Structures are given as C-alpha cells and as structure tokens.
Gaussian input, Z-matrix of N, CA and C with variables (Angstrom, degrees):
# hf/3-21g

backbone

0 1
 N
 C     1     B1
 C     2     B2     1     A1
 N     3     B3     2     A2     1     D1
 C     4     B4     3     A3     2     D2
 C     5     B5     4     A4     3     D3
 N     6     B6     5     A5     4     D4
 C     7     B7     6     A6     5     D5
 C     8     B8     7     A7     6     D6
 N     9     B9     8     A8     7     D7
 C    10    B10     9     A9     8     D8
 C    11    B11    10    A10     9     D9
 N    12    B12    11    A11    10    D10
 C    13    B13    12    A12    11    D11
 C    14    B14    13    A13    12    D12
 N    15    B15    14    A14    13    D13
 C    16    B16    15    A15    14    D14
 C    17    B17    16    A16    15    D15
 N    18    B18    17    A17    16    D16
 C    19    B19    18    A18    17    D17
 C    20    B20    19    A19    18    D18
 N    21    B21    20    A20    19    D19
 C    22    B22    21    A21    20    D20
 C    23    B23    22    A22    21    D21
 N    24    B24    23    A23    22    D22
 C    25    B25    24    A24    23    D23
 C    26    B26    25    A25    24    D24
 N    27    B27    26    A26    25    D25
 C    28    B28    27    A27    26    D26
 C    29    B29    28    A28    27    D27
 N    30    B30    29    A29    28    D28
 C    31    B31    30    A30    29    D29
 C    32    B32    31    A31    30    D30
 N    33    B33    32    A32    31    D31
 C    34    B34    33    A33    32    D32
 C    35    B35    34    A34    33    D33
 N    36    B36    35    A35    34    D34
 C    37    B37    36    A36    35    D35
 C    38    B38    37    A37    36    D36
 N    39    B39    38    A38    37    D37
 C    40    B40    39    A39    38    D38
 C    41    B41    40    A40    39    D39
 N    42    B42    41    A41    40    D40
 C    43    B43    42    A42    41    D41
 C    44    B44    43    A43    42    D42
 N    45    B45    44    A44    43    D43
 C    46    B46    45    A45    44    D44
 C    47    B47    46    A46    45    D45
 N    48    B48    47    A47    46    D46
 C    49    B49    48    A48    47    D47
 C    50    B50    49    A49    48    D48
 N    51    B51    50    A50    49    D49
 C    52    B52    51    A51    50    D50
 C    53    B53    52    A52    51    D51
 N    54    B54    53    A53    52    D52
 C    55    B55    54    A54    53    D53
 C    56    B56    55    A55    54    D54
 N    57    B57    56    A56    55    D55
 C    58    B58    57    A57    56    D56
 C    59    B59    58    A58    57    D57
 N    60    B60    59    A59    58    D58
 C    61    B61    60    A60    59    D59
 C    62    B62    61    A61    60    D60
 N    63    B63    62    A62    61    D61
 C    64    B64    63    A63    62    D62
 C    65    B65    64    A64    63    D63
 N    66    B66    65    A65    64    D64
 C    67    B67    66    A66    65    D65
 C    68    B68    67    A67    66    D66
 N    69    B69    68    A68    67    D67
 C    70    B70    69    A69    68    D68
 C    71    B71    70    A70    69    D69
 N    72    B72    71    A71    70    D70
 C    73    B73    72    A72    71    D71
 C    74    B74    73    A73    72    D72
 N    75    B75    74    A74    73    D73
 C    76    B76    75    A75    74    D74
 C    77    B77    76    A76    75    D75
 N    78    B78    77    A77    76    D76
 C    79    B79    78    A78    77    D77
 C    80    B80    79    A79    78    D78
 N    81    B81    80    A80    79    D79
 C    82    B82    81    A81    80    D80
 C    83    B83    82    A82    81    D81
 N    84    B84    83    A83    82    D82
 C    85    B85    84    A84    83    D83
 C    86    B86    85    A85    84    D84
 N    87    B87    86    A86    85    D85
 C    88    B88    87    A87    86    D86
 C    89    B89    88    A88    87    D87
 N    90    B90    89    A89    88    D88
 C    91    B91    90    A90    89    D89
 C    92    B92    91    A91    90    D90
 N    93    B93    92    A92    91    D91
 C    94    B94    93    A93    92    D92
 C    95    B95    94    A94    93    D93
 N    96    B96    95    A95    94    D94
 C    97    B97    96    A96    95    D95
 C    98    B98    97    A97    96    D96
 N    99    B99    98    A98    97    D97
 C   100   B100    99    A99    98    D98
 C   101   B101   100   A100    99    D99
 N   102   B102   101   A101   100   D100
 C   103   B103   102   A102   101   D101
 C   104   B104   103   A103   102   D102
 N   105   B105   104   A104   103   D103
 C   106   B106   105   A105   104   D104
 C   107   B107   106   A106   105   D105
 N   108   B108   107   A107   106   D106
 C   109   B109   108   A108   107   D107
 C   110   B110   109   A109   108   D108
 N   111   B111   110   A110   109   D109
 C   112   B112   111   A111   110   D110
 C   113   B113   112   A112   111   D111
 N   114   B114   113   A113   112   D112
 C   115   B115   114   A114   113   D113
 C   116   B116   115   A115   114   D114
 N   117   B117   116   A116   115   D115
 C   118   B118   117   A117   116   D116
 C   119   B119   118   A118   117   D117
 N   120   B120   119   A119   118   D118
 C   121   B121   120   A120   119   D119
 C   122   B122   121   A121   120   D120
 N   123   B123   122   A122   121   D121
 C   124   B124   123   A123   122   D122
 C   125   B125   124   A124   123   D123
 N   126   B126   125   A125   124   D124
 C   127   B127   126   A126   125   D125
 C   128   B128   127   A127   126   D126
 N   129   B129   128   A128   127   D127
 C   130   B130   129   A129   128   D128
 C   131   B131   130   A130   129   D129
 N   132   B132   131   A131   130   D130
 C   133   B133   132   A132   131   D131
 C   134   B134   133   A133   132   D132
 N   135   B135   134   A134   133   D133
 C   136   B136   135   A135   134   D134
 C   137   B137   136   A136   135   D135
 N   138   B138   137   A137   136   D136
 C   139   B139   138   A138   137   D137
 C   140   B140   139   A139   138   D138
 N   141   B141   140   A140   139   D139
 C   142   B142   141   A141   140   D140
 C   143   B143   142   A142   141   D141
 N   144   B144   143   A143   142   D142
 C   145   B145   144   A144   143   D143
 C   146   B146   145   A145   144   D144
 N   147   B147   146   A146   145   D145
 C   148   B148   147   A147   146   D146
 C   149   B149   148   A148   147   D147
 N   150   B150   149   A149   148   D148
 C   151   B151   150   A150   149   D149
 C   152   B152   151   A151   150   D150
 N   153   B153   152   A152   151   D151
 C   154   B154   153   A153   152   D152
 C   155   B155   154   A154   153   D153
 N   156   B156   155   A155   154   D154
 C   157   B157   156   A156   155   D155
 C   158   B158   157   A157   156   D156
 N   159   B159   158   A158   157   D157
 C   160   B160   159   A159   158   D158
 C   161   B161   160   A160   159   D159
 N   162   B162   161   A161   160   D160
 C   163   B163   162   A162   161   D161
 C   164   B164   163   A163   162   D162
 N   165   B165   164   A164   163   D163
 C   166   B166   165   A165   164   D164
 C   167   B167   166   A166   165   D165
 N   168   B168   167   A167   166   D166
 C   169   B169   168   A168   167   D167
 C   170   B170   169   A169   168   D168
 N   171   B171   170   A170   169   D169
 C   172   B172   171   A171   170   D170
 C   173   B173   172   A172   171   D171
 N   174   B174   173   A173   172   D172
 C   175   B175   174   A174   173   D173
 C   176   B176   175   A175   174   D174
 N   177   B177   176   A176   175   D175
 C   178   B178   177   A177   176   D176
 C   179   B179   178   A178   177   D177
 N   180   B180   179   A179   178   D178
 C   181   B181   180   A180   179   D179
 C   182   B182   181   A181   180   D180
 N   183   B183   182   A182   181   D181
 C   184   B184   183   A183   182   D182
 C   185   B185   184   A184   183   D183
 N   186   B186   185   A185   184   D184
 C   187   B187   186   A186   185   D185
 C   188   B188   187   A187   186   D186
 N   189   B189   188   A188   187   D187
 C   190   B190   189   A189   188   D188
 C   191   B191   190   A190   189   D189
 N   192   B192   191   A191   190   D190
 C   193   B193   192   A192   191   D191
 C   194   B194   193   A193   192   D192
 N   195   B195   194   A194   193   D193
 C   196   B196   195   A195   194   D194
 C   197   B197   196   A196   195   D195
 N   198   B198   197   A197   196   D196
 C   199   B199   198   A198   197   D197
 C   200   B200   199   A199   198   D198
 N   201   B201   200   A200   199   D199
 C   202   B202   201   A201   200   D200
 C   203   B203   202   A202   201   D201
 N   204   B204   203   A203   202   D202
 C   205   B205   204   A204   203   D203
 C   206   B206   205   A205   204   D204
 N   207   B207   206   A206   205   D205
 C   208   B208   207   A207   206   D206
 C   209   B209   208   A208   207   D207
 N   210   B210   209   A209   208   D208
 C   211   B211   210   A210   209   D209
 C   212   B212   211   A211   210   D210
 N   213   B213   212   A212   211   D211
 C   214   B214   213   A213   212   D212
 C   215   B215   214   A214   213   D213

   B1=1.4240
   B2=1.5238
   B3=1.3027
   B4=1.4495
   B5=1.5356
   B6=1.3374
   B7=1.4670
   B8=1.5177
   B9=1.3139
   B10=1.4719
   B11=1.5248
   B12=1.3148
   B13=1.4559
   B14=1.5212
   B15=1.3251
   B16=1.4635
   B17=1.5209
   B18=1.3196
   B19=1.4629
   B20=1.5262
   B21=1.3303
   B22=1.4562
   B23=1.5261
   B24=1.3020
   B25=1.4578
   B26=1.5259
   B27=1.3012
   B28=1.4592
   B29=1.5208
   B30=1.3086
   B31=1.4632
   B32=1.5171
   B33=1.2915
   B34=1.4568
   B35=1.5188
   B36=1.3380
   B37=1.4483
   B38=1.5213
   B39=1.3168
   B40=1.4576
   B41=1.5244
   B42=1.3247
   B43=1.4504
   B44=1.5236
   B45=1.3020
   B46=1.4567
   B47=1.5200
   B48=1.3342
   B49=1.4565
   B50=1.5267
   B51=1.3255
   B52=1.4761
   B53=1.5130
   B54=1.2996
   B55=1.4564
   B56=1.5152
   B57=1.3348
   B58=1.4661
   B59=1.5330
   B60=1.3291
   B61=1.4581
   B62=1.5247
   B63=1.3272
   B64=1.4657
   B65=1.5229
   B66=1.3414
   B67=1.4633
   B68=1.5398
   B69=1.3263
   B70=1.4591
   B71=1.5260
   B72=1.3111
   B73=1.4702
   B74=1.5236
   B75=1.3477
   B76=1.4770
   B77=1.5261
   B78=1.3066
   B79=1.4644
   B80=1.5300
   B81=1.3219
   B82=1.4673
   B83=1.5289
   B84=1.3253
   B85=1.4736
   B86=1.5251
   B87=1.3241
   B88=1.4583
   B89=1.5226
   B90=1.3408
   B91=1.4567
   B92=1.5273
   B93=1.3208
   B94=1.4773
   B95=1.5194
   B96=1.3103
   B97=1.4723
   B98=1.5368
   B99=1.3093
   B100=1.4721
   B101=1.5303
   B102=1.3164
   B103=1.4770
   B104=1.5142
   B105=1.3258
   B106=1.4698
   B107=1.5188
   B108=1.3183
   B109=1.4665
   B110=1.5392
   B111=1.3156
   B112=1.4630
   B113=1.5211
   B114=1.3260
   B115=1.4571
   B116=1.5212
   B117=1.3350
   B118=1.4519
   B119=1.5114
   B120=1.3031
   B121=1.4693
   B122=1.5181
   B123=1.3300
   B124=1.4751
   B125=1.5107
   B126=1.3119
   B127=1.4599
   B128=1.5130
   B129=1.3311
   B130=1.4602
   B131=1.5253
   B132=1.3214
   B133=1.4610
   B134=1.5236
   B135=1.3222
   B136=1.4581
   B137=1.5043
   B138=1.3101
   B139=1.4599
   B140=1.5216
   B141=1.3324
   B142=1.4572
   B143=1.5228
   B144=1.3116
   B145=1.4667
   B146=1.5272
   B147=1.3107
   B148=1.4624
   B149=1.5290
   B150=1.3294
   B151=1.4616
   B152=1.5327
   B153=1.2995
   B154=1.4614
   B155=1.5385
   B156=1.3170
   B157=1.4608
   B158=1.5399
   B159=1.3081
   B160=1.4688
   B161=1.5307
   B162=1.3176
   B163=1.4651
   B164=1.5283
   B165=1.3311
   B166=1.4556
   B167=1.5316
   B168=1.3394
   B169=1.4628
   B170=1.5119
   B171=1.3205
   B172=1.4568
   B173=1.5303
   B174=1.3181
   B175=1.4612
   B176=1.5273
   B177=1.3212
   B178=1.4663
   B179=1.5288
   B180=1.3189
   B181=1.4561
   B182=1.5223
   B183=1.3371
   B184=1.4688
   B185=1.5240
   B186=1.3247
   B187=1.4630
   B188=1.5258
   B189=1.3220
   B190=1.4740
   B191=1.5209
   B192=1.3489
   B193=1.4573
   B194=1.5373
   B195=1.3209
   B196=1.4474
   B197=1.5103
   B198=1.3020
   B199=1.4502
   B200=1.5293
   B201=1.3398
   B202=1.4566
   B203=1.5306
   B204=1.3161
   B205=1.4614
   B206=1.5338
   B207=1.3306
   B208=1.4423
   B209=1.5350
   B210=1.3263
   B211=1.4718
   B212=1.5191
   B213=1.3204
   B214=1.4686
   B215=1.4929
   A1=107.66
   A2=115.92
   A3=122.42
   A4=108.99
   A5=118.36
   A6=119.88
   A7=110.89
   A8=116.15
   A9=123.24
   A10=106.77
   A11=116.45
   A12=121.74
   A13=111.46
   A14=117.41
   A15=120.98
   A16=112.37
   A17=117.55
   A18=121.66
   A19=112.72
   A20=116.39
   A21=122.19
   A22=111.71
   A23=113.90
   A24=120.72
   A25=108.66
   A26=116.17
   A27=120.94
   A28=109.61
   A29=114.87
   A30=121.70
   A31=107.36
   A32=116.69
   A33=121.44
   A34=108.64
   A35=116.10
   A36=122.10
   A37=107.87
   A38=116.41
   A39=120.40
   A40=111.15
   A41=116.27
   A42=122.12
   A43=106.58
   A44=114.95
   A45=119.33
   A46=110.99
   A47=117.30
   A48=121.09
   A49=111.52
   A50=117.00
   A51=120.56
   A52=111.72
   A53=118.13
   A54=121.95
   A55=113.48
   A56=116.06
   A57=120.22
   A58=112.61
   A59=117.08
   A60=121.28
   A61=110.39
   A62=116.03
   A63=120.90
   A64=110.98
   A65=115.74
   A66=121.89
   A67=106.19
   A68=117.96
   A69=120.37
   A70=114.30
   A71=118.34
   A72=120.65
   A73=113.80
   A74=117.52
   A75=119.38
   A76=111.94
   A77=118.36
   A78=120.17
   A79=111.18
   A80=116.51
   A81=121.24
   A82=110.08
   A83=116.62
   A84=120.41
   A85=111.63
   A86=116.98
   A87=121.01
   A88=111.45
   A89=117.11
   A90=121.55
   A91=110.65
   A92=117.40
   A93=120.73
   A94=110.63
   A95=118.01
   A96=121.62
   A97=110.56
   A98=116.25
   A99=120.53
   A100=110.41
   A101=117.75
   A102=121.52
   A103=111.00
   A104=117.25
   A105=120.64
   A106=111.26
   A107=116.94
   A108=120.07
   A109=111.48
   A110=116.45
   A111=120.06
   A112=112.22
   A113=117.37
   A114=120.68
   A115=112.58
   A116=117.28
   A117=121.04
   A118=112.90
   A119=116.21
   A120=121.17
   A121=111.93
   A122=117.14
   A123=122.06
   A124=107.79
   A125=115.63
   A126=121.65
   A127=107.15
   A128=117.59
   A129=122.17
   A130=110.66
   A131=116.12
   A132=121.08
   A133=107.87
   A134=116.32
   A135=121.84
   A136=109.82
   A137=116.43
   A138=122.28
   A139=108.06
   A140=117.01
   A141=121.66
   A142=109.70
   A143=116.05
   A144=121.14
   A145=111.07
   A146=118.85
   A147=122.11
   A148=112.49
   A149=117.65
   A150=120.75
   A151=111.86
   A152=116.89
   A153=121.37
   A154=112.53
   A155=116.80
   A156=120.61
   A157=112.64
   A158=116.94
   A159=120.76
   A160=111.50
   A161=115.79
   A162=120.56
   A163=112.66
   A164=119.21
   A165=121.33
   A166=112.26
   A167=116.99
   A168=120.94
   A169=112.11
   A170=116.90
   A171=121.07
   A172=113.27
   A173=117.32
   A174=119.57
   A175=112.46
   A176=116.85
   A177=121.71
   A178=109.78
   A179=117.86
   A180=120.63
   A181=115.19
   A182=118.34
   A183=118.88
   A184=112.35
   A185=118.16
   A186=121.80
   A187=109.22
   A188=115.57
   A189=119.62
   A190=111.19
   A191=116.26
   A192=121.15
   A193=111.95
   A194=117.52
   A195=120.69
   A196=114.66
   A197=116.93
   A198=121.03
   A199=112.18
   A200=118.37
   A201=120.60
   A202=111.64
   A203=117.92
   A204=121.85
   A205=109.19
   A206=117.04
   A207=119.92
   A208=113.07
   A209=116.98
   A210=119.26
   A211=109.95
   A212=114.71
   A213=118.24
   A214=110.82
   D1=134.85
   D2=-179.53
   D3=-118.52
   D4=111.94
   D5=178.96
   D6=-77.16
   D7=143.61
   D8=175.91
   D9=-115.07
   D10=102.59
   D11=-175.29
   D12=-64.35
   D13=-40.20
   D14=-177.35
   D15=-63.03
   D16=-43.88
   D17=-177.22
   D18=-96.93
   D19=-2.58
   D20=-177.56
   D21=50.43
   D22=47.94
   D23=179.41
   D24=-133.26
   D25=173.59
   D26=177.35
   D27=-130.73
   D28=157.68
   D29=176.95
   D30=-130.79
   D31=128.67
   D32=178.47
   D33=-103.45
   D34=130.27
   D35=178.25
   D36=-114.08
   D37=121.89
   D38=-178.71
   D39=-81.14
   D40=140.20
   D41=176.21
   D42=-136.05
   D43=128.12
   D44=-179.34
   D45=-73.94
   D46=169.09
   D47=177.68
   D48=-63.27
   D49=146.02
   D50=179.36
   D51=-56.65
   D52=-33.31
   D53=-179.13
   D54=-62.90
   D55=-20.28
   D56=179.52
   D57=-99.02
   D58=-0.54
   D59=-179.45
   D60=-72.57
   D61=160.25
   D62=177.51
   D63=-56.09
   D64=-41.69
   D65=175.52
   D66=-124.38
   D67=92.84
   D68=-174.83
   D69=-64.58
   D70=-15.08
   D71=-179.66
   D72=-96.50
   D73=9.86
   D74=-174.26
   D75=-59.42
   D76=-41.94
   D77=-177.88
   D78=-69.02
   D79=-43.77
   D80=178.42
   D81=-61.14
   D82=-43.23
   D83=179.53
   D84=-65.05
   D85=-39.75
   D86=179.06
   D87=-63.68
   D88=-45.38
   D89=179.05
   D90=-63.77
   D91=-43.62
   D92=-179.88
   D93=-64.93
   D94=-42.21
   D95=179.10
   D96=-63.87
   D97=-43.86
   D98=179.17
   D99=-63.34
   D100=-43.56
   D101=178.34
   D102=-61.42
   D103=-42.81
   D104=179.16
   D105=-63.79
   D106=-41.49
   D107=-179.79
   D108=-66.68
   D109=-38.43
   D110=-178.62
   D111=-74.67
   D112=-24.24
   D113=-178.43
   D114=-88.93
   D115=-6.01
   D116=-178.03
   D117=-70.87
   D118=174.23
   D119=-179.51
   D120=-77.17
   D121=-16.15
   D122=178.66
   D123=-128.79
   D124=133.88
   D125=177.68
   D126=-126.34
   D127=110.31
   D128=-174.23
   D129=-79.49
   D130=123.81
   D131=174.81
   D132=-88.16
   D133=130.73
   D134=-178.86
   D135=-122.50
   D136=136.92
   D137=176.77
   D138=-87.51
   D139=110.54
   D140=-179.17
   D141=-130.39
   D142=178.93
   D143=178.70
   D144=-66.21
   D145=-16.84
   D146=-179.25
   D147=-84.46
   D148=-8.47
   D149=-179.23
   D150=-59.49
   D151=-34.12
   D152=-177.73
   D153=-58.85
   D154=-34.58
   D155=-177.09
   D156=-110.46
   D157=13.29
   D158=-177.44
   D159=-65.12
   D160=138.04
   D161=-178.02
   D162=-88.98
   D163=-3.65
   D164=-179.28
   D165=-120.81
   D166=27.61
   D167=178.37
   D168=-58.98
   D169=-28.67
   D170=-176.69
   D171=-65.34
   D172=-15.08
   D173=178.60
   D174=-126.56
   D175=20.17
   D176=-178.88
   D177=-98.44
   D178=128.42
   D179=-177.05
   D180=-68.96
   D181=-16.15
   D182=178.97
   D183=-99.59
   D184=-4.61
   D185=177.38
   D186=-96.19
   D187=142.85
   D188=178.20
   D189=-55.61
   D190=-38.93
   D191=-178.28
   D192=-65.61
   D193=-26.71
   D194=-175.25
   D195=-108.10
   D196=-1.07
   D197=-175.96
   D198=-57.17
   D199=-32.04
   D200=-179.24
   D201=-61.84
   D202=-19.29
   D203=-179.83
   D204=-65.32
   D205=-33.58
   D206=-175.92
   D207=-107.76
   D208=-8.90
   D209=178.38
   D210=-68.59
   D211=144.92
   D212=177.26
   D213=-97.85

C-alpha cells in the first residue's frame, strides 16, 4: 500500500507470491549477493540519487556527514 499525503488516498499494488515469479529465487539471491558484498574486505561507496535519503550517511566516506570516518 502506498499512501498519498497530498490527496489523502492510498493505492494498493498487487504482487504475486515469489514461488509464482519467473525467477522465484530473485529475492533470496539479491539478499545473499548484498550480504556477500557488505562482508567483503572492500565496500565501494557510490554516489547515486538515493544518497539524499540514505540512513548511513554518517559513516559514508563520500558524504560530508561521514567524511570524518576517512579523514586522518
């Protein structure tokens, strides 16, 4: 369900069960891949459109809020 604050309405989007998807393991594979990347010895910081709302800017080396993490 997606709330629309401006119109004070909601929109419901239907999603079928993962077992009926073309690739039923897509979510499991995505989570496993993300976990492997985050557990590695190198974690690449990327500047994307999502940086503005990122919840971990305070420890990100490319964000002003997190720059002190890498400053010497």
